[in-house]
Every structure is written in C-alpha cells, then in structure tokens.
N, C-alpha and C positions, 0 to 999 in steps of 0.2 A: 102859046104852048105851055103855059103854067098848069101844073097838076094839083097844087095845094092852095096857094095864095091867089085864088081867082077873084078879081074885083072888076066891077063894071067901070069904075073910075080908072084913069091912067095909073100905071104902076111903074116903079123903077126896078122891079125884080126881074130876074131871068130864070130859066130852068136850072142853070148851073148854080145860081144862088140858092134855089130851093134845095138842091142836093147838098150844098154846103151847110144850109140850115139843119137838114136832117142829121148830118154827121155831127153837128154841134150839139143838138139836143141829146143825141145818144151819149156823146162824151160827157156832157154836163150832168145827165141823169146818173150815169155810172159813177162819176166822181162824187156826186151828192150822197148816193147810197153807200159808197165805200167810206166816205167821211163819217157818216152816222154809224155805220157798222164798226168802224175802227174804234170809236169810243166804247161801244158795248163790248167788243172783243177784248179791248185793253182791260176793262174792268173784270171780265170773266177770267182772263188769263192771270190777272193779279190774284184773284181768289184761288185759282188752281195752284199757283206758285206758293201762296201763303199756306194753303192746306197741306201741300206736299212737304213743305219745309217743316211745318209743325209736326206732321205725322212722322217724318224721318227722325226728328229730334226726339220725340217720344219713344220711338222704336229703339234708337240707340241707347237711350237711358234705360229702357226696360231690359234690353239685352245685356248691358253692362251690369245691371243690378242682379240679373240671373246668373251671370258668370261669376260675380263676386260671391254669390251664395255657395257655389260649388268650391270656390277657392278658400273660403273661410270655414264653412260648416262641413263640407264633404271633400276635403283635400285628397283622400286616397283615389278618388275617381275624377278629380277636377280636370286633369289633362285630357282624359278620354271623353269626358262629357262636353268638351269645348265644341267639337264638330256637330253633335246633335243639337246643341243650343243654337249654333250659328245657322244650321239648316232650318230650325223652327222659325226663327225671326226672318230669314230670307223668304220662306214660304208665306209668312204673314204679309210681308211687303209686296210680294208678287200678287197675292190675293187682292189686296187693296187696289193695286194698279190694274186689275181686271183679268189676271191670268185664269185659265181654266183649271182651277183647283178649289179645294174647300178648306175651311178652317178645321173641320173635323179630321180630315185626312192628315193635315199638317200636325195637329196636336197628337193624334194617336200614333203617327209615325215616330214622333219624338219619344213618346212613352215606350214604344216598342224597342227603340234603341237604348233607352235608359234602363230598362229592366235587367239585361245581362250585367250591366255595370253595378247596379244596386245589389244584385244577387251575389256577384263574385267579390265586390270590394267592401260591402257593408254587412250583408247578412252572413256571408261565409268568407270572411277575410283571409282564411287559411288557404283558400284556393289560389294558387300562384298563377296559373294560366289556363284559360279555357280554350278548347279547340274551336276552330271556325264553325264546324258542324254543330257543336254543342251551343255555341253562342247564337247561331242562327235559329236553333231549335227553341231556345229561350225567347228569342225575339218574336218568333212566329206564334208561340203559345201564350204571349202576354195577355191577349184579350180573353182567352179561356181561363187562365189562372187568376186574372184580375188582381195583381199584387198591390195596385194603388187605390183599391176601393172605388168610392164614388168620386174621388177628387179629379180623376182624369176626365170623366164625363162632365163634371161641374165646370171645369176649365173650358171645355168645348162649348158648353151652353153660354157661359159668360162672355167669351170672346166672340162667338158667332153673332150675337145680337148687336154689339157695338161695331164690330168690323163690317158686318153686312151694311149697316147704315152708312159707314164711311166709304165703303166700296161703291155703293150706289151714288153717293154724293160726288165722288171723284168722276165716275163715268158720266153722270148727268151734266156736270160742268163741261166735260169734253164734248159731249153731244151738242151742247149749246153752241160751241164754236163751229161744229159741222153744219148746223142749221143756218147759222149766220152766213157762213161761206156759201151755202147753196143759194141764198137770196142775192148775194153779191153778183152772181153770174147769170141772173135771170135776164134773158134776152128781151129787148123791147121789140114788140111786133111792128109790122109796117104801119098798121092803123094807129098804133100808139105814137110812133115818131111823127106821123102826119098831123095827129091831133096836137102834139106838143109844138110843132112848127106853127100851126094855125094860131095857137094860143100865144106863143112867145114872139114869133118873128114876122108873121104876116103883116101886122100893123106897120112894121118897118118899111114895107113896100109902098106905104102911103105917106112915109115921112114921119110916122108917129112913133118915134123911138123911145119916148119917155113913159108911154102908157103901160101900166102893169095890169095883168088880168085880175078880175075880182076873185075873192076867195072861193066862192061857190063853183065858179068855172074851173079854177085850178084843181079843186078837190075832185070834181067829176072826171076830169082828164086823168088825174093820177090814179083814181080808183080803177079806171079802165086799163091803164098801163100796168098796174100791179095786181090785176085780177088773178094772174097765175100763181102768185104767192100769198094772196089774201086768205086762202084756206089754212095757212099756217097760224093765223091769229088765235083761233080757239085752242089749238094744240099748244101754242106757245104760252098761253095763259095757264093751261094745265101744267105745263112744264115748270113755270114759275112757282105755282102752288106746291108742286112736288119738291122743288128745291127748298122751299121754306119748311116743309115737313121734315125732310132729311136733315136740314140744319138743326132743327129743334131736337131731333132724335140723337144726333151726334153730341149735342151739347147738354142734353138732359138725361133721360132715363138710361140711355145706352152710351154713357159718357166714355169716350175713347181713352182719355188719359187714365181714368180709373181702371179700366179693363186691362190696359197694357202694363201699368205699374203694379198690378196685382198678380202678374204671371209668376213671379219668383215665389210669392207666398203660397200659391196653389201647388207649385212643384215641390216646395219644402214640405207642405202638409202630406202630399202624396208619398214622398220618400219616408217620412216619419211613420206613416201608416204601414208601409211595407216592412220597416224595421221592427215595429211592434209585433207584427205577425210573422216574423222571420222563421221561427221553428216550423210553423204550419206550412209556410211557403216552401221551405226546404223539403218537407215531407211530400208535398204535392208535386214538386218538380221531380 
C-alpha cells in the first residue's frame, strides 16, 4: 500500500512511515529556508537600524543648530520660534519614515509660521502684540507677499532631493523584509513533498541510509518545489540594483548630512532677506 517509495524489491517501509517522511521533509525544508532567510533579514535589519540611528542623530544635530540660531541671533523671537522649528523637524522625520506628507508642505508651513514672528519681532519690533486674526492673516498671505525671497523655495529644492532618496532607501529596506517573509511561508505542494521523500528517504526503505542524492537531482527537485517563488528572482535582482542606486544617491550628490546641516543657514539667509526688505514688506502688509 505504499504510495511514494514503491520498489519491486522487498521494503522495510510502511504507509505510516511514508507519512512521517512527508512531515519530516516539510519541516526540514521550512527550517532550511528560515535559517537562510534569518541571515539575510538580520543583515537588512542591521542596515535599517544603522540608517535610522544615523538619520535621527543628524536630525537632532540639525534641529539643535537651528534652535541655537534663534537663541543667539534672533533672541526676541526665539521662544515663539521653538514650536515651528520642532514641527519642521518632526515633519521631516515622518517623511523619511514614509508618512503621507511632502518636504515642500513641511518647509512652507514652517515659513508660514515664521513670517508673523519676523514681521512683529524684527521688522516692526514696536508692535507689542498681534491679534490672532492678524497673525493668521500674515501667515496665510506669506506665499503671496514672499518675504523670504527665493530662499524658502531653495530650501525645498535642496531638501527634497536628498530626503527623497533617503525616504526611498528606508522604504526599500523595509520592503525587502516583507518579501523575505513572504518566501518563508511558501507552502510545499503535495507533489513537492512526495518528490523530496523519494529523493531523501525512499532509499532508507532499502537500507541505504548513507546514500545522498546527486546535485543535479537535488536541484531539479528544489526547482520544482520553489517554482511558486522563483518568479521573485528577476524582481529581487532589480530590487538589489535599486538599493545600490539609492545608497549612492544618499551618499553622493544628494548627501543627507549636508542637506540637513544646511537648514539653519538657509533659514538665516531667509530672515536676513526679510529684514533687508523690511520697509517694503511693511508697506505691502
């Protein structure tokens, strides 16, 4: 009554043993795949952790430097500018981590909040207190009045390039983990488990417990078993190429560290531009 290990010669196997063999090959194959996947996932998770730690460190440095700018050069508005600065860097962090936001919206929202402060504390320091309506009016008309010249748009451009590459790299690494997880749970078909039993265990039924299958036979069986995930191969190679491209982008022309560390300088230039054009801005307002 054997279904898999059928031999003309006498056999020491039973149907129950065949079932045990099928359970064994499924377990062994799953453990083998998980072991290989674990090494790859461990490496990718290490990259994700290192990238996030480096990014958070750079972000904290850039935020502290920007806060210091206000505390040293623009003390009259430092306290009120603290919240917009914090929001800007929080938005940048969320963007890198994949949130549905844009660098442009984060930067322009910051300059919208900054304009009423620059107007009332630096351009017209005699104004003791602005009403909420007036402050909101200034905030909403910042893009029309354009008090910061081209500096606000330049900051958007500089940050967008480097942060986009960093965002894509972070998401791509996370995607790699998902793909690996999907292969881990690929079910072995009935035909696959039978083929594995024939290859690995059927010789045992004849007492040949030390004979190992030849490489060609083993490869053919495994190709059949992994046919359902074999189509990932081409896409995985493309994925690796994309990772290499993004890594080069983050490290080269769109260097993340340079972009983040330059935020304070761009903000300073923007405020100086507004101050130089103070009388004209006051008349426009």
